[in-house]
C-alpha positions as a Markdown table, in Angstrom:
| # | Residue | x | y | z |
|---|---|---|---|---|
| 1 | Unk | 96.8 | 119.8 | 78.6 |
| 2 | Unk | 95.5 | 116.5 | 77.1 |
| 3 | Unk | 99.1 | 115.2 | 76.7 |
| 4 | Unk | 100.0 | 116.1 | 80.3 |
| 5 | Unk | 96.9 | 114.2 | 81.6 |
| 6 | Unk | 97.8 | 111.1 | 79.5 |
| 7 | Unk | 101.3 | 111.1 | 80.8 |
| 8 | Unk | 100.2 | 111.4 | 84.4 |
| 9 | Unk | 97.7 | 108.5 | 84.1 |
| 10 | Unk | 100.3 | 106.4 | 82.3 |
| 11 | Unk | 102.8 | 107.0 | 85.1 |
| 12 | Unk | 100.2 | 106.2 | 87.8 |
| 13 | Unk | 99.4 | 102.7 | 86.5 |
| 14 | Unk | 102.6 | 100.8 | 87.2 |
| 15 | Unk | 103.1 | 102.5 | 90.6 |
| 16 | Unk | 99.6 | 101.5 | 91.7 |
| 17 | Unk | 100.3 | 97.9 | 90.7 |
| 18 | Unk | 103.4 | 97.9 | 92.9 |
| 19 | Unk | 101.4 | 99.4 | 95.7 |
| 20 | Unk | 98.8 | 96.5 | 95.4 |
| 21 | Unk | 101.7 | 94.0 | 95.6 |
| 22 | Unk | 103.0 | 95.6 | 98.8 |
| 23 | Unk | 99.6 | 95.7 | 100.3 |
| 24 | Unk | 99.1 | 92.0 | 99.5 |
| 25 | Unk | 102.4 | 91.2 | 101.1 |
| 26 | Unk | 101.5 | 93.2 | 104.2 |
| 27 | Unk | 98.2 | 91.4 | 104.5 |
| 28 | Unk | 99.9 | 88.0 | 104.2 |
| 29 | Unk | 102.5 | 88.9 | 106.8 |
| 30 | Unk | 99.7 | 90.1 | 109.1 |
| 31 | Unk | 97.9 | 86.8 | 108.7 |
| 32 | Unk | 101.1 | 84.9 | 109.5 |
| 33 | Unk | 101.7 | 87.1 | 112.6 |
| 34 | Unk | 98.1 | 86.5 | 113.8 |
| 35 | Unk | 98.5 | 82.7 | 113.4 |
| 36 | Unk | 101.9 | 82.8 | 115.2 |
| 37 | Unk | 100.3 | 84.9 | 118.1 |
| 38 | Unk | 97.5 | 82.4 | 118.4 |
| 39 | Unk | 99.8 | 79.4 | 118.5 |
| 40 | Unk | 102.0 | 81.1 | 121.1 |
| 41 | Unk | 98.9 | 81.9 | 123.3 |
| 42 | Unk | 97.8 | 78.3 | 122.9 |
| 43 | Unk | 101.2 | 77.0 | 124.0 |
| 44 | Unk | 101.3 | 79.4 | 127.0 |
| 45 | Unk | 97.8 | 78.3 | 128.0 |
| 46 | Unk | 98.8 | 74.6 | 127.7 |
| 47 | Unk | 101.9 | 75.2 | 129.9 |
| 48 | Unk | 100.0 | 77.1 | 132.5 |
| 49 | Unk | 97.1 | 74.5 | 132.3 |
| 50 | Unk | 99.5 | 71.7 | 133.1 |
């Protein structure tokens, strides 16, 4: 039983690290998308304002 538990925890560590990297990438892309959306809205407002 102890050996099985050790194996499971050992396998979970690298996968969790990969998951963190993916989450970080997703957060970064979300930030970029938000910034792009804001700039586009500003451009549209500027065009309509003129």
